[in-house]
C-alpha positions in Angstrom: -12.2 -132.3 68.7 -11.3 -129.8 66.1 -7.6 -129.4 65.3 -6.5 -126.1 63.8 -3.0 -125.3 62.5 -2.3 -121.6 63.1 0.3 -119.9 61.0 3.1 -118.2 62.9 3.4 -115.1 60.7 1.7 -112.0 62.1 1.0 -110.0 58.9 -2.8 -110.3 59.2 -2.8 -109.1 62.8 -0.5 -106.3 61.9 -2.8 -105.2 59.1 -5.9 -105.3 61.3 -4.1 -103.2 63.8 -3.1 -100.8 61.1 -6.7 -100.6 59.9 -7.9 -99.9 63.4 -5.3 -97.1 63.8 -6.8 -95.4 60.8 -10.0 -95.3 62.8 -8.3 -93.5 65.7 -7.1 -90.9 63.2 -10.5 -90.6 61.6 -12.2 -90.1 65.0 -9.7 -87.4 65.9 -10.3 -85.6 62.6 -14.1 -85.8 63.2 -13.6 -84.3 66.6 -11.6 -81.5 65.0 -14.3 -81.0 62.4 -16.8 -80.2 65.2 -14.6 -77.6 66.9 -15.6 -74.0 66.4 -12.2 -73.0 65.0 -12.1 -75.8 62.5 -11.0 -75.1 58.9 -13.6 -77.4 57.4 -12.0 -77.7 54.0 -8.6 -78.6 55.5 -10.0 -81.2 57.9 -12.1 -82.7 55.1 -9.0 -83.1 52.9 -7.1 -84.8 55.6 -10.1 -87.0 56.3 -10.2 -88.0 52.6 -6.4 -88.8 52.8 -7.0 -90.9 55.9 -9.9 -92.7 54.2 -7.7 -93.5 51.2 -5.0 -94.8 53.5 -7.6 -97.0 55.2 -8.8 -98.3 51.8 -5.2 -99.3 51.0 -4.9 -101.3 54.2 -8.2 -103.0 53.4 -6.9 -103.9 49.9 -3.7 -105.2 51.5 -5.8 -107.5 53.7 -7.7 -108.9 50.7 -4.5 -109.4 48.8 -3.0 -111.2 51.7 -6.0 -113.5 52.1 -5.9 -114.3 48.4 -2.2 -115.2 48.4 -2.0 -117.1 51.7 -2.6 -120.9 51.8 -3.2 -121.2 55.6 -4.9 -118.2 57.2 -5.1 -117.6 61.0 -8.8 -118.0 61.0 -11.6 -118.6 58.4 -11.3 -116.5 55.2 -14.8 -115.3 55.4 -14.2 -113.9 58.9 -11.1 -112.1 57.7 -13.0 -110.6 54.8 -15.8 -109.6 57.2 -13.5 -108.0 59.7 -11.5 -106.1 57.1 -14.7 -104.9 55.5 -16.2 -104.0 58.8 -13.3 -101.8 59.8 -13.4 -100.1 56.4 -17.1 -99.4 56.8 -16.4 -97.5 60.1 -14.0 -95.3 58.3 -16.4 -94.7 55.4 -19.1 -93.7 57.9 -16.9 -91.2 59.7 -15.7 -89.8 56.4 -19.4 -89.3 55.4 -20.0 -87.2 58.5 -17.1 -84.9 57.8 -18.2 -84.6 54.1 -21.7 -83.7 55.1 -20.5 -80.9 57.4 -18.4 -79.6 54.6 -21.0 -79.9 51.8 -24.0 -78.7 53.9 -21.9 -75.7 54.9 -23.0 -76.1 58.5 -21.6 -73.3 60.6 -23.1 -74.0 64.0 -23.3 -77.5 65.3 -25.2 -78.5 68.5 -22.7 -79.0 71.3 -24.4 -82.3 72.1 -22.8 -83.8 69.0 -19.5 -83.7 70.8 -20.9 -86.4 73.1 -21.4 -88.7 70.2 -17.9 -88.0 68.9 -16.5 -88.8 72.3 -18.2 -92.2 72.1 -16.7 -92.7 68.6 -13.2 -91.8 69.8 -13.5 -94.2 72.7 -14.7 -97.0 70.4 -11.8 -96.3 68.1 -9.3 -96.5 71.0 -10.8 -99.8 72.2 -10.9 -101.3 68.7 -7.2 -100.4 68.1 -6.2 -102.0 71.4 -8.2 -105.1 70.7 -6.8 -105.9 67.2 -3.3 -107.2 68.4 -5.1 -109.5 70.8 -6.6 -111.4 67.9 -3.4 -113.4 67.7 -4.0 -115.0 71.1 -7.8 -114.6 71.2 -7.5 -113.7 74.9 -8.8 -110.9 77.0 -11.2 -109.8 74.2 -14.5 -110.2 76.0 -14.1 -106.9 77.9 -13.6 -105.2 74.5 -16.9 -106.2 72.9 -18.8 -105.8 76.2 -17.6 -102.2 76.5 -18.3 -101.5 72.8 -21.9 -102.7 73.4 -22.2 -100.4 76.4 -20.9 -97.5 74.4 -23.3 -98.2 71.5 -26.2 -98.1 74.0 -24.9 -94.7 75.3 -24.7 -93.6 71.7 -28.4 -94.6 71.3 -29.4 -92.4 74.3 -27.3 -89.5 73.0 -29.0 -89.9 69.6 -32.5 -89.7 71.0 -31.6 -86.6 73.1 -30.0 -84.8 70.1 -33.1 -85.6 67.9 -35.4 -84.2 70.6 -33.4 -81.0 70.6 -33.4 -80.7 66.8 -37.2 -80.9 66.7 -37.7 -78.6 69.7 -38.3 -75.5 67.6 -34.8 -74.1 68.3 -33.6 -74.7 64.8 -35.0 -73.6 61.4 -36.5 -76.2 59.2 -33.6 -76.3 56.7 -31.1 -76.6 59.5 -33.0 -79.5 61.0 -32.8 -81.4 57.7 -29.1 -80.9 57.4 -28.3 -81.6 61.0 -30.5 -84.7 61.1 -28.4 -86.2 58.3 -25.3 -85.6 60.2 -26.8 -87.0 63.5 -27.9 -90.1 61.7 -24.5 -90.6 60.1 -22.9 -90.3 63.5 -25.2 -93.0 64.8 -24.3 -95.2 61.9 -20.6 -94.8 62.7 -21.2 -96.0 66.2 -23.3 -98.9 65.0 -20.5 -99.8 62.6 -18.1 -100.1 65.5 -20.5 -102.5 67.3 -20.6 -104.6 64.1 -16.8 -104.9 64.2 -17.0 -106.0 67.8 -19.6 -108.6 67.0 -17.4 -110.0 64.3 -14.5 -110.2 66.7 -16.7 -112.0 69.2 -17.8 -114.5 66.5 -14.2 -115.2 65.6 -13.2 -115.7 69.2 -16.1 -118.1 69.9 -15.5 -120.0 66.7 -11.7 -120.3 67.1 -11.6 -121.0 70.9 
């Protein structure tokens, strides 16, 4: 039987929760970026600030791992989870940056479906992080994230079909396809985080 001494201090759980809250902020900014009245430059600046804040939290997680003798679970899992959360933020930041740099004026309304999926993933991830301390009631989290990722795949296929329907000019198709693919990668990144959480729960239970 494996015995594991769990440290009482909660700083790792607090940092993971903080990191996930950055994702809620990022998903909200992404939704704002897609609105017709959005000031793209302003939203992009706020997204960069949010991404920098997320980076600082990731660095804090790494510093805490390197300075802590007994960690709440395996160090490689802490690194993986911190990196996975950071990857989600980077992916969402890329979408916002693409919309700004490509100077896209009109976005297919179907993209809002993908952003809604992202926002729900962010909310679920933020709610799940505090539960890492007890490792309880987490299965519903990764099951729902998996369902949302499947929904994202269906949305992705429908959006691509519309892009290549002849409704858009060739140059618009190229720009929009990059944005659509980055949205898909953002949703996939959320699923990777959920998979890491599942692995931790199975390993530590």
